[in-house]
C-alpha positions as CSV (number, residue, x, y, z in Angstrom):
1,X,22.0,-2.2,-47.5
2,X,21.7,-0.7,-44.0
3,X,20.3,-2.9,-41.5
4,X,18.0,-1.9,-38.4
5,X,16.2,-4.1,-35.8
6,X,13.7,-3.6,-33.1
7,X,13.0,-6.3,-30.1
8,X,9.3,-6.5,-28.9
9,X,8.9,-8.6,-25.9
10,X,5.1,-9.3,-25.5
11,X,5.7,-11.3,-22.0
12,X,6.4,-7.5,-20.8
13,X,3.2,-5.6,-20.4
14,X,3.2,-2.2,-19.0
15,X,0.4,0.7,-18.3
16,X,-2.6,0.9,-20.6
17,X,-1.8,2.6,-23.6
18,X,-3.0,6.2,-23.7
19,X,-6.0,7.9,-25.2
20,X,-4.1,9.9,-28.0
21,X,-6.3,9.3,-31.1
22,X,-9.1,11.7,-29.6
23,X,-10.6,14.0,-32.1
24,X,-12.0,17.0,-31.7
25,X,-15.9,17.7,-32.6
26,X,-18.5,14.6,-32.5
27,X,-19.5,12.9,-35.7
28,X,-22.2,15.3,-36.3
29,X,-22.0,18.1,-38.0
30,X,-24.6,21.0,-38.7
31,X,-23.9,21.7,-42.4
32,X,-27.1,21.7,-45.2
33,X,-27.8,18.9,-45.7
34,X,-26.4,17.6,-42.2
35,X,-23.1,15.5,-42.3
36,X,-23.1,12.4,-40.2
37,X,-19.4,10.6,-39.6
38,X,-21.0,8.0,-36.9
39,X,-19.9,4.8,-39.0
40,X,-16.6,6.1,-39.9
41,X,-16.0,7.2,-36.0
42,X,-16.6,3.8,-35.3
43,X,-14.3,2.2,-37.8
44,X,-11.7,4.5,-36.4
45,X,-12.3,3.6,-32.9
46,X,-12.4,6.7,-31.6
47,X,-11.2,6.5,-27.9
48,X,-12.6,10.1,-27.2
49,X,-14.3,13.1,-28.5
50,X,-13.5,16.7,-27.0
51,X,-17.2,18.5,-27.8
52,X,-17.3,21.7,-30.0
53,X,-15.0,23.8,-31.1
54,X,-14.2,27.8,-30.6
55,X,-13.5,28.7,-34.2
56,X,-16.8,28.0,-35.7
57,X,-17.4,28.6,-39.4
58,X,-19.7,31.1,-40.9
59,X,-23.8,30.1,-39.9
60,X,-22.8,26.7,-37.8
61,X,-24.7,25.9,-34.6
62,X,-22.3,24.6,-31.8
63,X,-24.4,22.9,-30.3
64,X,-23.0,22.9,-27.0
65,X,-22.5,26.7,-27.0
66,X,-23.7,27.8,-23.2
67,X,-25.9,30.6,-25.2
68,X,-27.3,28.1,-27.1
69,X,-28.5,25.8,-24.2
70,X,-29.7,28.8,-22.0
71,X,-30.4,31.1,-23.9
72,X,-32.4,33.5,-22.0
73,X,-30.1,35.1,-19.0
74,X,-32.9,36.2,-17.1
75,X,-34.3,32.8,-16.7
76,X,-34.1,30.9,-13.3
77,X,-31.3,28.3,-13.6
78,X,-32.8,26.1,-11.1
79,X,-35.4,24.6,-13.7
80,X,-35.2,22.2,-16.5
81,X,-37.4,24.5,-18.5
82,X,-34.9,27.2,-18.4
83,X,-32.7,24.8,-21.2
84,X,-32.9,23.8,-24.3
85,X,-30.7,20.6,-24.7
86,X,-32.6,19.3,-28.1
87,X,-29.7,19.5,-30.2
88,X,-27.2,19.1,-27.7
89,X,-28.8,16.1,-26.7
90,X,-28.8,14.7,-30.3
91,X,-24.9,15.6,-30.6
92,X,-23.8,13.9,-27.2
93,X,-25.7,11.3,-27.9
94,X,-24.0,10.7,-31.5
95,X,-20.8,10.4,-29.7
96,X,-21.8,8.0,-27.0
97,X,-23.3,5.8,-30.1
98,X,-20.1,5.5,-31.5
99,X,-18.2,3.8,-28.5
100,X,-16.4,7.0,-27.4
101,X,-16.0,9.0,-24.0
102,X,-16.8,12.5,-24.0
103,X,-14.5,15.6,-23.2
104,X,-17.0,18.0,-22.6
105,X,-16.0,21.7,-23.3
106,X,-18.1,24.6,-21.9
107,X,-17.8,27.8,-23.3
108,X,-18.6,29.9,-26.6
109,X,-17.4,29.6,-29.9
110,X,-15.7,32.4,-31.3
111,X,-17.4,33.4,-34.9
112,X,-16.4,36.8,-36.5
113,X,-19.4,36.6,-38.9
114,X,-22.0,36.4,-36.0
115,X,-23.2,38.1,-32.9
116,X,-22.5,35.0,-30.9
117,X,-21.4,36.2,-27.3
118,X,-17.7,35.4,-26.9
119,X,-17.9,36.0,-23.3
120,X,-20.1,34.8,-20.4
121,X,-23.3,36.2,-20.9
122,X,-24.8,35.8,-17.0
123,X,-22.6,36.7,-14.0
124,X,-19.7,34.1,-13.4
125,X,-21.8,32.2,-10.1
126,X,-24.8,31.9,-12.3
127,X,-22.7,30.6,-15.1
128,X,-21.2,28.1,-12.7
129,X,-24.5,27.1,-11.4
130,X,-25.4,26.7,-15.3
131,X,-22.9,24.7,-16.0
132,X,-23.5,22.3,-13.1
133,X,-26.8,21.4,-14.2
134,X,-25.5,20.7,-17.5
135,X,-23.4,18.1,-16.3
136,X,-26.2,17.0,-14.0
137,X,-28.1,16.7,-17.3
138,X,-25.4,14.3,-19.1
139,X,-24.2,12.3,-15.8
140,X,-27.3,11.9,-13.5
141,X,-30.1,12.3,-16.1
142,X,-31.7,15.4,-14.8
143,X,-34.2,17.3,-16.7
144,X,-34.5,14.0,-18.9
145,X,-31.1,13.3,-19.7
146,X,-28.8,10.9,-19.4
147,X,-25.8,9.3,-17.8
148,X,-22.7,9.2,-20.1
149,X,-20.4,9.4,-17.2
150,X,-18.1,12.6,-18.2
151,X,-15.2,12.8,-16.7
152,X,-13.3,15.6,-18.1
153,X,-14.6,19.5,-18.0
154,X,-12.7,21.8,-19.7
155,X,-13.5,25.6,-18.7
156,X,-13.8,28.2,-21.4
157,X,-11.3,26.6,-24.5
158,X,-9.3,29.6,-25.8
159,X,-9.4,31.9,-23.3
160,X,-5.9,33.2,-24.0
161,X,-7.0,34.3,-27.4
162,X,-7.5,37.9,-28.5
163,X,-10.5,39.3,-27.2
164,X,-11.9,36.2,-25.0
165,X,-11.9,38.1,-21.9
166,X,-11.9,41.7,-21.2
167,X,-8.6,40.9,-19.4
168,X,-6.8,38.0,-18.5
169,X,-7.7,38.9,-14.8
170,X,-11.4,38.2,-15.6
171,X,-10.9,35.0,-16.8
172,X,-8.9,33.6,-14.1
173,X,-11.4,34.8,-11.7
174,X,-14.4,33.0,-13.6
175,X,-12.0,29.9,-14.0
176,X,-11.7,30.0,-10.0
177,X,-15.4,30.6,-9.7
178,X,-16.5,27.7,-12.0
179,X,-13.7,25.4,-11.0
180,X,-14.3,25.7,-7.2
181,X,-17.9,25.2,-7.7
182,X,-18.1,22.3,-9.9
183,X,-15.4,20.6,-8.0
184,X,-17.8,21.2,-5.0
185,X,-20.7,19.8,-6.5
186,X,-19.0,17.1,-8.2
187,X,-15.5,15.9,-6.7
188,X,-14.5,13.3,-8.7
189,X,-15.0,15.0,-11.8
190,X,-12.0,16.4,-13.5
191,X,-12.2,19.8,-14.3
192,X,-9.4,22.1,-16.2
193,X,-8.4,24.3,-18.7
194,X,-8.2,26.0,-20.7
195,X,-6.9,24.7,-24.6
196,X,-3.5,27.2,-24.0
197,X,-2.3,28.3,-27.6
198,X,0.5,26.2,-26.8
199,X,4.5,27.2,-26.6
200,X,5.8,27.7,-30.1
201,X,7.2,31.0,-28.9
202,X,9.5,28.9,-26.7
203,X,11.3,27.2,-29.6
204,X,10.2,29.4,-33.2
205,X,12.3,32.2,-33.5
206,X,9.3,33.7,-36.3
207,X,6.7,33.1,-33.2
208,X,4.1,35.9,-33.5
209,X,3.3,38.2,-30.9
210,X,0.2,36.5,-30.0
211,X,2.0,33.3,-29.6
212,X,4.2,35.0,-27.1
213,X,1.6,36.2,-25.0
214,X,-0.2,32.7,-24.8
215,X,3.2,31.7,-22.5
216,X,2.9,34.7,-20.5
217,X,-0.7,34.3,-20.2
218,X,-0.2,30.7,-18.8
219,X,2.3,32.0,-16.1
220,X,0.0,34.3,-14.9
221,X,-2.9,31.9,-15.2
222,X,-0.9,29.3,-12.8
223,X,0.3,31.7,-10.5
224,X,-3.2,32.8,-9.8
225,X,-4.6,29.4,-9.0
226,X,-1.8,28.3,-7.0
227,X,-1.8,31.4,-4.7
228,X,-3.3,30.6,-1.3
229,X,-5.6,33.8,-1.9
230,X,-7.1,32.9,-5.1
231,X,-6.5,29.0,-5.5
232,X,-8.7,26.8,-7.4
233,X,-8.5,23.3,-8.7
234,X,-6.6,22.4,-11.9
235,X,-7.0,18.5,-12.6
236,X,-5.7,18.9,-15.9
237,X,-4.0,21.6,-18.1
238,X,-4.9,21.8,-21.6
239,X,-2.7,23.1,-24.4
240,X,-2.6,23.4,-28.7
241,X,-0.1,22.2,-30.0
242,X,1.5,23.2,-33.4
243,X,4.6,21.2,-34.5
244,X,6.2,20.0,-37.9
245,X,7.5,17.0,-36.1
246,X,7.0,14.2,-33.5
247,X,10.2,15.5,-31.9
248,X,8.1,19.4,-31.6
249,X,5.3,17.7,-29.8
250,X,7.7,16.0,-27.3
251,X,9.4,19.3,-26.9
252,X,6.2,21.3,-26.4
253,X,5.0,18.2,-23.7
254,X,7.9,18.8,-21.6
255,X,7.6,22.7,-21.9
256,X,4.0,21.9,-20.6
257,X,5.3,19.5,-17.4
258,X,8.2,21.7,-16.4
259,X,5.3,24.2,-16.0
260,X,3.1,22.2,-14.1
261,X,6.0,21.3,-11.6
262,X,7.3,24.6,-11.4
263,X,4.0,25.8,-9.7
264,X,3.9,22.2,-7.7
265,X,1.0,20.7,-9.9
266,X,2.6,17.4,-10.0
267,X,-1.0,15.4,-9.8
268,X,-2.6,17.8,-12.7
269,X,-2.5,16.2,-16.0
270,X,-1.2,17.4,-19.4
271,X,-3.6,17.0,-22.3
272,X,-2.8,18.4,-25.9
273,X,-6.5,19.5,-26.9
274,X,-5.6,20.2,-30.3
275,X,-2.8,18.4,-32.7
276,X,-1.6,20.6,-35.7
277,X,0.6,18.9,-37.8
278,X,2.4,21.2,-40.3
279,X,3.2,20.1,-43.9
280,X,5.2,21.8,-46.7
281,X,2.3,20.6,-48.8
282,X,-1.4,20.3,-48.9
283,X,-1.3,17.2,-46.0
284,X,-4.4,15.8,-47.4
285,X,-2.4,14.9,-50.6
286,X,0.9,14.5,-49.0
287,X,3.1,11.6,-49.3
288,X,4.8,12.0,-46.2
289,X,2.1,13.3,-43.7
290,X,0.4,9.9,-42.9
291,X,3.8,8.6,-41.5
292,X,4.4,12.0,-39.8
293,X,1.0,11.5,-37.7
294,X,1.7,8.0,-36.8
295,X,5.2,8.8,-35.5
296,X,3.5,11.8,-33.3
297,X,1.2,9.0,-31.8
298,X,4.1,6.6,-31.1
299,X,6.2,9.5,-29.3
300,X,3.0,10.7,-27.9
301,X,2.7,7.7,-25.9
302,X,6.2,7.9,-24.3
303,X,5.9,11.5,-23.8
304,X,4.7,14.1,-20.9
305,X,1.2,13.9,-22.3
306,X,-1.8,12.0,-21.0
307,X,-4.1,12.5,-23.9
308,X,-4.5,14.2,-27.2
309,X,-6.8,15.4,-29.8
310,X,-6.4,15.5,-33.3
311,X,-7.1,19.2,-34.2
312,X,-10.8,18.7,-36.0
313,X,-12.2,16.3,-38.2
314,X,-15.2,18.6,-39.8
315,X,-15.1,17.9,-43.0
316,X,-14.8,21.3,-44.4
317,X,-11.6,22.2,-42.2
318,X,-8.3,22.8,-43.8
319,X,-6.9,21.2,-40.7
320,X,-8.6,18.0,-41.4
321,X,-6.2,15.7,-43.3
322,X,-8.4,12.4,-42.5
323,X,-11.6,12.6,-44.2
324,X,-13.9,15.0,-46.3
325,X,-16.8,15.2,-47.8
326,X,-17.6,16.1,-51.5
327,X,-20.6,18.3,-52.4
328,X,-22.2,17.2,-48.5
329,X,-21.9,13.7,-50.2
330,X,-19.3,11.3,-50.9
331,X,-16.9,10.9,-48.3
332,X,-13.4,11.0,-48.9
333,X,-10.8,9.2,-47.0
334,X,-7.1,10.2,-47.2
335,X,-3.9,8.5,-46.0
336,X,-4.2,9.6,-42.5
337,X,-7.2,7.9,-42.3
338,X,-5.6,4.6,-42.1
339,X,-2.9,5.8,-39.6
340,X,-5.9,6.7,-37.0
341,X,-7.6,3.3,-37.7
342,X,-4.2,1.3,-37.3
343,X,-3.8,3.0,-33.5
344,X,-7.6,2.2,-32.8
345,X,-6.5,-1.5,-33.2
346,X,-3.2,-0.9,-30.9
347,X,-5.8,0.6,-28.2
348,X,-7.9,-2.3,-28.6
349,X,-5.5,-4.3,-27.0
350,X,-5.0,-2.4,-23.8
351,X,-1.8,-2.7,-22.5
352,X,1.8,-1.0,-23.8
353,X,4.4,-3.8,-24.1
354,X,8.3,-3.4,-24.0
355,X,10.0,-2.6,-27.3
356,X,13.5,-1.8,-27.3
357,X,16.1,-0.4,-29.9
358,X,14.2,2.6,-31.5
359,X,16.1,4.5,-34.0
360,X,14.5,7.5,-33.3
361,X,14.4,9.9,-36.3
362,X,14.5,6.9,-38.6
363,X,12.1,4.2,-37.1
364,X,9.5,4.6,-34.4
365,X,7.5,1.6,-33.1
366,X,4.8,0.8,-30.3
367,X,3.2,-2.5,-29.3
368,X,0.1,-3.7,-27.3
369,X,-0.7,-6.9,-25.9
370,X,-4.1,-8.8,-24.6
371,X,-4.8,-12.1,-23.8
372,X,-6.5,-12.5,-27.3
373,X,-3.7,-10.7,-29.8
374,X,-1.3,-8.3,-30.2
375,X,-0.6,-5.2,-32.2
376,X,2.4,-3.6,-33.6
377,X,2.9,-0.2,-35.3
378,X,6.0,1.0,-37.0
379,X,6.9,4.2,-38.9
380,X,9.2,5.1,-41.0
381,X,10.9,8.6,-40.8
382,X,14.5,9.0,-42.7
383,X,15.4,5.3,-43.2
384,X,15.3,3.1,-46.3
385,X,16.7,-0.6,-45.6
386,X,16.0,-3.6,-43.9
387,X,14.5,-3.7,-40.6
388,X,14.5,-6.9,-38.8
389,X,11.6,-7.0,-36.1
390,X,12.0,-9.8,-33.2
391,X,9.3,-10.8,-31.1
392,X,9.8,-12.2,-27.9
393,X,7.1,-14.2,-25.4
394,X,4.6,-14.2,-28.2
395,X,1.8,-17.0,-27.3
396,X,0.6,-16.3,-30.8
397,X,1.5,-18.1,-33.9
398,X,0.1,-16.2,-37.0
399,X,0.5,-12.4,-37.9
400,X,-1.1,-10.4,-40.2
401,X,0.4,-7.2,-41.8
402,X,-0.6,-4.3,-43.5
403,X,1.6,-1.5,-45.4
404,X,0.5,1.8,-45.8
405,X,2.0,5.1,-47.3
406,X,0.6,8.5,-48.3
407,X,0.1,10.4,-51.7
408,X,-1.6,8.7,-54.5
409,X,-4.7,9.6,-56.3
410,X,-6.3,12.8,-54.2
411,X,-4.3,11.6,-51.2
412,X,-5.9,7.9,-50.5
413,X,-2.5,6.5,-50.2
414,X,-1.3,3.1,-51.1
415,X,-1.6,0.0,-49.0
416,X,-0.7,-3.6,-49.1
417,X,-1.9,-6.5,-46.8
418,X,-0.9,-10.1,-45.9
419,X,-3.0,-12.1,-43.8
420,X,-2.8,-15.1,-41.6
421,X,0.7,-16.0,-42.2
422,X,2.9,-18.2,-39.6
423,X,5.1,-16.6,-37.3
424,X,7.4,-19.6,-37.0
425,X,10.9,-18.3,-34.8
426,X,9.1,-15.2,-33.9
427,X,11.0,-12.7,-36.4
428,X,10.1,-10.7,-39.4
429,X,12.6,-8.9,-41.8
430,X,10.6,-6.2,-43.9
431,X,12.3,-4.0,-47.1
432,X,11.0,-0.9,-45.7
433,X,11.4,3.0,-47.5
434,X,11.0,6.3,-46.0
435,X,8.0,7.5,-44.6
436,X,6.2,4.1,-44.4
437,X,3.6,2.6,-42.1
438,X,3.3,-1.0,-41.2
439,X,0.7,-2.5,-38.9
440,X,1.3,-5.8,-37.9
441,X,-1.2,-8.3,-35.8
442,X,-0.6,-11.3,-34.1
443,X,-3.4,-14.1,-33.0
444,X,-3.6,-17.9,-32.9
445,X,-5.9,-19.5,-35.4
């Protein structure tokens, strides 16, 4: 039988694990009746939430759309009475109440079924001042607001989509106006954009004309904001990723980093604003999808990615393979739910530790450790056989292990668990099959 081995040294702690299991959209959804996934977000230990979306379902209210918060363009933006924060406040509070940080998307949702504006409904300068007041409301309590310590503000996601602006130069100047104003008002705030459509055209022969346009848009954007006459701050570049594997995700992260280096933006962070993993079958029902999500999270931890968001947890979104709601009532968890939960356990222990001898495309692993415990996530791809896990430098004497597999009735997956076992000489031997996930937690009695 084939045998593989990996070695994990808990005494060699490295950097803090990156927030890679963020999600798009908070736990409140404007359906009838309203759906609240706060309990599930807490259980998943979601580290950060990217607010809003730019492809809204027909009839839904995107709480943070600027025209919803500042509905009358003729009003004076200096006064709190000009703003309507009611729904946005409830939405933002729901994110903080589940223990997640907020990544604030400022823009307008695109809804082909409504007449919502898809471009700024006021001048660029006034829009910048409105954005400033919104940030003051959520960071400094202005206008009976809160103090949420929002650190990331994304300026108009999806600006490269057809029809988003009259021309790309219009967006470039809009971005320059808003980003420069916000950095002047909040020097420590990280401002960026713009949830680029991504890099599929660079490695896919079947890329659409629209996808090819995304790269051209990005090149001109970066040239514009780094030109001395039109320069603007870019603390992070956000981009969507449509990938069929962890390796393609890593490839696209290299593309993003290379563009930033090409324009001498060495300190600019690279953020995956929406991860969409493709699947030949329905990802909710797929046996392989949970393991593919796990391998993407593991590979992203070592890739040129600083933060990542799962595409959507909207209960009715076709991109959501984590949790849905039947008839606005019964919550249904899929196999991928257990994967995000396992990564949440890794994040609780903080520091990534040394892992050697990974067999990429066969076996993927990531381990974290703290003074109170450690966690190891292992995912298999095209491998069946024996896996030996050697654990060095461990101060812990007990371990628990949970095995996960996708598929099952309505995609709920399969799981096995053994708890509070003696670690013994510090090695574990597992019999594994393809597309399986294991979460091993270490502790002391």
